[in-house]
C-alpha positions as CSV (number, residue, x, y, z in Angstrom):
1,X,0.3,-0.1,0.6
2,X,1.7,3.1,-0.5
3,X,1.3,6.5,1.2
4,X,-1.0,7.8,-1.2
5,X,-3.1,5.8,-0.2
6,X,-2.9,5.1,3.6
7,X,-3.9,9.1,3.8
8,X,-6.9,8.3,1.6
9,X,-8.1,6.4,4.6
10,X,-8.9,8.0,7.6
11,X,-7.2,7.1,11.0
12,X,-9.5,5.2,13.2
13,X,-10.4,6.7,16.6
14,X,-12.3,4.6,19.1
15,X,-15.0,5.6,21.7
16,X,-13.0,5.9,24.8
17,X,-15.0,5.9,28.2
18,X,-13.8,6.9,31.6
19,X,-11.1,8.1,30.5
20,X,-8.9,11.1,32.6
21,X,-8.3,14.7,30.7
22,X,-4.5,14.0,28.5
23,X,-2.2,14.7,30.1
24,X,0.5,14.4,26.9
25,X,-1.4,15.5,23.8
26,X,0.0,15.1,20.3
27,X,-1.6,17.7,17.6
28,X,-0.7,17.3,13.8
29,X,2.7,16.5,14.6
30,X,5.1,16.0,11.0
31,X,8.5,15.3,11.5
32,X,11.4,14.6,9.1
33,X,14.8,13.5,9.3
34,X,15.9,15.6,6.8
35,X,14.0,15.7,3.5
36,X,12.6,12.5,4.2
37,X,9.1,12.1,6.1
38,X,8.9,9.9,9.5
39,X,5.6,11.0,10.8
40,X,2.7,12.5,9.2
41,X,-0.3,14.6,11.0
42,X,-0.1,12.2,14.2
43,X,-2.5,13.1,16.8
44,X,-3.0,11.2,20.0
45,X,-3.4,11.2,23.5
46,X,-1.7,10.2,26.8
47,X,-3.9,9.5,29.5
48,X,-2.5,9.5,33.4
49,X,-3.1,6.2,34.6
50,X,-3.0,4.4,31.5
51,X,-0.6,1.8,29.3
52,X,-0.6,2.7,25.3
53,X,1.5,-0.2,23.1
54,X,2.8,1.7,19.9
55,X,2.6,-1.3,17.7
56,X,3.0,-1.4,13.5
57,X,6.1,-2.5,11.6
58,X,10.0,-1.8,11.6
59,X,10.3,1.6,9.8
60,X,6.7,3.0,10.6
61,X,7.4,6.4,13.3
62,X,6.6,4.9,16.8
63,X,10.7,5.5,17.8
64,X,10.5,8.9,16.5
65,X,7.1,10.0,18.0
66,X,8.4,7.7,21.6
67,X,11.8,10.0,21.7
68,X,9.6,13.4,20.6
69,X,8.0,13.1,23.8
70,X,10.9,14.4,25.4
71,X,12.7,15.6,22.9
72,X,15.5,12.9,22.9
73,X,15.5,14.3,18.5
74,X,16.9,17.9,20.2
75,X,20.2,17.5,18.7
76,X,19.7,15.1,15.7
77,X,21.1,16.4,12.2
78,X,18.3,18.0,10.2
79,X,15.5,16.9,11.7
80,X,12.9,19.2,11.6
81,X,9.3,19.1,13.4
82,X,6.0,20.6,12.6
83,X,2.6,20.4,15.0
84,X,2.3,20.0,18.8
85,X,3.4,18.4,22.0
86,X,2.2,19.5,24.9
87,X,2.3,17.8,28.3
88,X,-0.2,19.1,31.6
89,X,-1.1,21.3,28.5
90,X,2.1,22.6,28.1
91,X,3.7,22.9,24.7
92,X,7.1,21.4,25.3
93,X,9.3,23.0,22.7
94,X,7.9,26.2,23.8
95,X,11.6,28.2,23.6
96,X,11.5,29.1,27.6
97,X,11.4,24.7,28.5
98,X,14.8,24.0,29.6
99,X,14.9,20.1,27.9
100,X,16.8,18.5,31.1
101,X,14.7,19.7,33.3
102,X,11.4,18.6,30.9
103,X,13.1,14.8,30.7
104,X,12.5,14.7,34.7
105,X,9.3,14.1,34.0
106,X,10.0,11.1,31.7
107,X,11.2,7.8,32.7
108,X,13.0,6.1,29.7
109,X,13.8,2.7,29.7
110,X,15.9,1.0,26.3
111,X,15.3,-2.0,24.7
112,X,18.5,-3.5,26.2
113,X,19.6,-3.2,29.8
114,X,22.1,-0.8,30.7
115,X,22.3,0.2,33.9
116,X,25.8,2.4,34.7
117,X,28.8,0.5,35.3
118,X,28.8,2.2,39.3
119,X,26.3,0.9,42.4
120,X,23.4,0.2,42.5
121,X,23.2,2.2,44.5
122,X,24.2,4.7,42.8
123,X,22.8,4.2,39.4
124,X,19.3,5.8,41.1
125,X,20.6,8.3,43.2
126,X,22.7,9.9,40.4
127,X,19.0,11.0,38.7
128,X,17.5,11.6,42.1
129,X,20.6,13.6,43.6
130,X,21.2,15.8,40.1
131,X,17.7,17.2,40.1
132,X,18.9,18.6,43.4
133,X,15.7,16.2,44.9
134,X,17.1,14.6,48.1
135,X,20.1,14.3,50.5
136,X,22.0,12.5,53.1
137,X,19.5,9.8,55.1
138,X,16.5,10.6,52.3
139,X,18.5,9.6,49.7
140,X,18.4,6.9,51.1
141,X,15.4,6.1,51.8
142,X,14.2,7.5,48.2
143,X,16.6,4.5,46.6
144,X,14.6,1.9,48.6
145,X,11.4,3.3,47.5
146,X,12.0,2.8,43.4
147,X,13.5,-0.4,43.8
148,X,10.9,-1.5,46.0
149,X,8.7,0.3,43.4
150,X,11.1,-1.8,40.6
151,X,10.3,-5.3,42.5
152,X,13.7,-5.3,43.0
153,X,14.6,-4.5,46.7
154,X,14.0,-8.0,48.6
155,X,17.0,-9.3,45.7
156,X,19.9,-6.3,46.3
157,X,19.4,-4.8,49.5
158,X,22.5,-6.3,50.7
159,X,24.3,-5.5,47.0
160,X,23.8,-2.0,46.9
161,X,27.7,-1.3,47.0
162,X,27.9,-3.8,43.7
163,X,28.0,-2.8,40.1
164,X,24.7,-2.6,38.8
165,X,26.5,-4.8,36.2
166,X,27.2,-7.2,38.1
167,X,23.0,-8.5,38.2
168,X,21.3,-11.0,35.7
169,X,19.8,-9.8,32.8
170,X,16.3,-9.3,34.2
171,X,17.4,-7.8,37.8
172,X,19.1,-5.4,35.2
173,X,16.0,-4.2,33.5
174,X,14.1,-3.8,36.8
175,X,17.0,-1.9,38.2
176,X,16.6,0.6,34.9
177,X,13.3,1.1,35.7
178,X,14.1,2.3,39.3
179,X,16.8,4.3,37.6
180,X,13.7,5.6,35.6
181,X,11.9,6.8,38.9
182,X,14.6,8.4,40.7
183,X,13.7,11.5,39.3
184,X,9.6,10.5,40.0
185,X,8.6,11.2,36.4
186,X,4.5,11.6,35.2
187,X,5.3,9.3,32.6
188,X,6.9,6.3,31.5
189,X,8.9,5.2,28.1
190,X,9.5,2.3,27.0
191,X,11.1,0.9,24.0
192,X,10.8,-2.6,23.9
193,X,12.1,-3.4,27.3
194,X,11.7,-7.0,27.4
195,X,13.5,-7.8,24.1
196,X,16.3,-9.1,25.2
197,X,15.6,-10.9,28.4
198,X,14.0,-14.2,28.8
199,X,10.1,-15.5,29.4
200,X,10.6,-15.4,33.1
201,X,11.6,-12.3,33.5
202,X,9.7,-10.8,30.7
203,X,6.5,-11.7,32.7
204,X,8.0,-9.8,35.6
205,X,8.3,-6.7,33.7
206,X,4.8,-6.8,32.6
207,X,3.0,-7.3,36.3
208,X,6.0,-4.2,37.1
209,X,4.0,-2.3,34.5
210,X,0.8,-3.4,35.2
211,X,1.4,-2.1,38.7
212,X,3.2,1.3,37.7
213,X,0.4,2.0,35.6
214,X,-1.7,2.8,38.8
215,X,0.5,6.1,39.4
216,X,2.2,6.7,35.8
217,X,1.4,7.4,32.4
218,X,3.1,4.4,30.7
219,X,4.0,4.4,27.0
220,X,5.1,1.1,25.4
221,X,6.7,-0.3,21.8
222,X,6.5,-3.6,21.4
223,X,6.8,-6.2,18.9
224,X,4.8,-8.9,20.9
225,X,1.4,-8.7,20.0
226,X,0.9,-11.0,22.8
227,X,2.5,-8.6,25.1
228,X,0.6,-6.1,24.0
229,X,-2.9,-7.0,24.5
230,X,-2.0,-8.6,28.4
231,X,-0.2,-4.7,29.4
232,X,-2.0,-2.3,27.3
233,X,-4.9,-0.4,27.9
234,X,-4.9,0.8,24.8
235,X,-3.3,0.1,21.3
236,X,-2.0,3.2,18.4
237,X,-1.5,1.4,15.4
238,X,1.3,2.7,12.8
239,X,2.6,2.5,9.1
240,X,4.4,4.8,6.8
241,X,4.6,7.2,9.5
242,X,1.0,7.0,9.7
243,X,-1.8,6.8,13.1
244,X,-4.2,4.2,11.3
245,X,-5.9,3.0,14.0
246,X,-6.2,3.7,18.4
247,X,-8.0,2.2,21.1
248,X,-8.8,-0.1,23.8
249,X,-6.4,-3.1,23.0
250,X,-9.4,-5.3,23.6
251,X,-11.0,-3.7,20.9
252,X,-8.4,-3.5,18.0
253,X,-6.8,-7.3,18.5
254,X,-10.9,-8.1,18.5
255,X,-12.6,-6.2,15.8
256,X,-9.8,-4.2,14.3
257,X,-11.2,-1.0,12.1
258,X,-8.4,-0.1,9.4
259,X,-7.8,-2.7,6.7
260,X,-4.4,-2.2,7.6
261,X,-4.6,-2.9,11.3
262,X,-6.9,-6.0,10.6
263,X,-4.1,-6.9,8.1
264,X,-0.7,-6.3,10.9
265,X,-2.4,-8.5,13.5
266,X,-2.9,-11.3,10.5
267,X,0.3,-11.0,10.4
268,X,1.2,-10.2,6.1
269,X,3.6,-7.8,6.6
270,X,5.6,-6.8,10.2
């Protein structure tokens, strides 16, 4: 299907009931890497207390949008965006916005666990200390809270001085989640956080995501359709830089409305 054909078929927005006002609003966003378009006319709301999964084939714009939410493309050569992204109603690309301060409000978890080559404690303490959130005993208590929220405290309470690189893969990813929590963010951005860990560790991370969604907005990229069905409240489906369908996960999986969504879920492409 060509880009022209995609643009001729309007996106599908399922009716949403009972959601709180959006934390993040994306409006008419277009994005280019140099002359190459990566996103076209994207409109999307992200609500507090939900898990929304970005899905679609490789190169469809999922990661581009995820990184735009916390301005990770600011230094990308040739990058250009039009439209607006707001957080709590404030334009995050306004000239007066300080990107490092903005990023404090977003936790980031990458595909592969990437703890600092430092102690377990310092992996958590560094961000909180950098932003002036805690110090002394308060910082120690904050480290414990973050590790507890990441379901890791009981496993590392006697290993806080050891390198985070000495933990298992699943423990390292939970440490990265605890690190992401250390700045007390409003939203968690996760780029395929289970793609490089084993099934048992994946189940633990999925349970953790659902627990964290009680207090955070969570945006997760996943190519695992069963994972999205298990943990997502809503699914947003992208192809060729366009958001084609967004709605409650069960409705999108059981009764997709856009023909491209149906084809993707049926395995026609990926």
